[in-house]
Structure formats: C-alpha cells, structure tokens
C-alpha positions in Angstrom: -13.1 13.1 59.0 -10.0 13.4 60.5 -8.1 10.5 60.4 -5.1 9.7 57.9 -5.6 8.7 55.1 -3.6 5.9 53.6 -2.3 8.2 50.6 -0.8 10.6 53.1 0.7 8.4 55.4 3.9 9.0 53.3 4.3 12.3 53.4 3.5 12.4 57.4 6.7 10.1 57.7 8.9 11.9 55.5 7.7 15.1 58.0 9.0 13.1 60.5 12.6 11.6 59.0 13.1 15.4 58.6 12.4 16.0 61.7 14.2 13.2 63.5 17.0 13.8 61.9 19.9 14.8 64.5 21.3 17.2 62.9 18.1 19.0 62.9 16.9 22.0 65.1 13.7 22.0 63.0 9.7 22.6 65.0 7.1 21.7 63.0 3.5 23.8 63.1 0.7 21.1 62.0 -2.1 23.3 60.8 -5.5 21.9 60.3 -7.6 23.1 58.0 -11.4 22.5 57.1 -13.9 22.8 54.4 -16.8 25.7 54.4 -19.3 23.6 55.6 -20.9 23.7 59.5 -20.6 26.5 61.8 -16.8 28.2 62.8 -17.1 26.6 66.1 -17.1 23.2 64.2 -14.7 23.3 61.5 -12.1 24.5 64.5 -12.9 21.8 66.6 -12.5 19.6 63.2 -8.8 21.7 62.0 -7.8 21.0 65.9 -8.6 16.6 65.6 -7.1 17.2 62.2 -3.8 18.5 63.5 -3.6 16.5 66.8 -4.0 13.1 64.6 -1.3 14.2 63.1 0.8 15.1 65.7 0.5 11.5 67.4 1.3 9.8 64.3 4.4 12.1 64.1 5.2 10.9 67.9 4.1 7.3 67.1 7.2 7.5 64.5 9.7 8.5 67.0 9.3 12.6 66.6 9.8 14.3 69.8 6.8 15.5 71.2 8.5 19.1 71.9 9.5 19.4 68.3 5.4 19.1 67.4 2.9 22.1 67.5 -0.7 22.6 66.7 -3.2 25.4 65.8 -6.3 25.1 63.6 -8.0 27.5 61.0 -10.7 25.7 60.9 -12.4 27.0 57.3 -10.1 31.1 57.2 -7.7 29.6 55.2 -8.8 28.1 52.0 -6.8 27.0 49.3 -9.8 27.1 46.5 -12.9 28.5 47.1 -14.8 27.6 44.5 -17.8 26.1 45.8 -17.6 22.7 44.6 -16.8 19.5 46.3 -13.5 19.3 44.5 -12.5 22.1 46.0 -14.1 21.3 49.4 -12.1 18.6 49.3 -8.7 20.3 48.5 -9.8 22.0 52.0 -9.9 19.8 54.6 -5.9 18.9 54.9 -3.3 19.5 57.7 -0.4 21.9 56.7 3.3 21.5 57.7 5.3 24.6 58.6 9.3 24.3 59.4 9.3 26.6 62.2 13.6 27.4 62.4 
C-alpha cells in the first residue's frame, strides 16, 4: 500500500507548514522506502508511489511543487533488519530530508 494513513496526516501537515513559511528557503526530499518483500523493481516502484502520494498531499496543502523532490530507495534503506512483521512495518515509510 502507498496511501497516507490517518495517523500520518499530522506529520505531513507539519512538514507543509514548515515549508510554506514565507521565510523558508527549504526544499524537502521525500524518500520512499519499502520492506524486503517483492522484487527490487517492484519495491523501487512502490517506494516511488509512496513518495509521489506524499508530494501530492503537500502540494494540496499549499506547498510549492518546486520545493519538493522525490526519490525511491526501495528496500535498500531499512531502519530495521529483523525478519518479522513489526520490523517490516517500520521499513514501509517515507522519510523527509530538509535541503538548503
């Protein structure tokens, strides 16, 4: 899945508010990540879909699209390496990196 969970909406709104600040020159890189299930190609595509959905949500909240970039790391950037459901859930995520 690549939809934004209701529990994640406040995070997206906070990022939008940070970027929309008139004094902000920040650009944000949205990084899509996946768990280890599926092929490399599938996970890359899924990570990209996750990043695109968040980018569109930020645009819908009034963020200038020029301040947003996206990338997919697929399964190559795990935050947890155990082989269990809890760990896999942690790896299915988007990260935000603030760029100058």
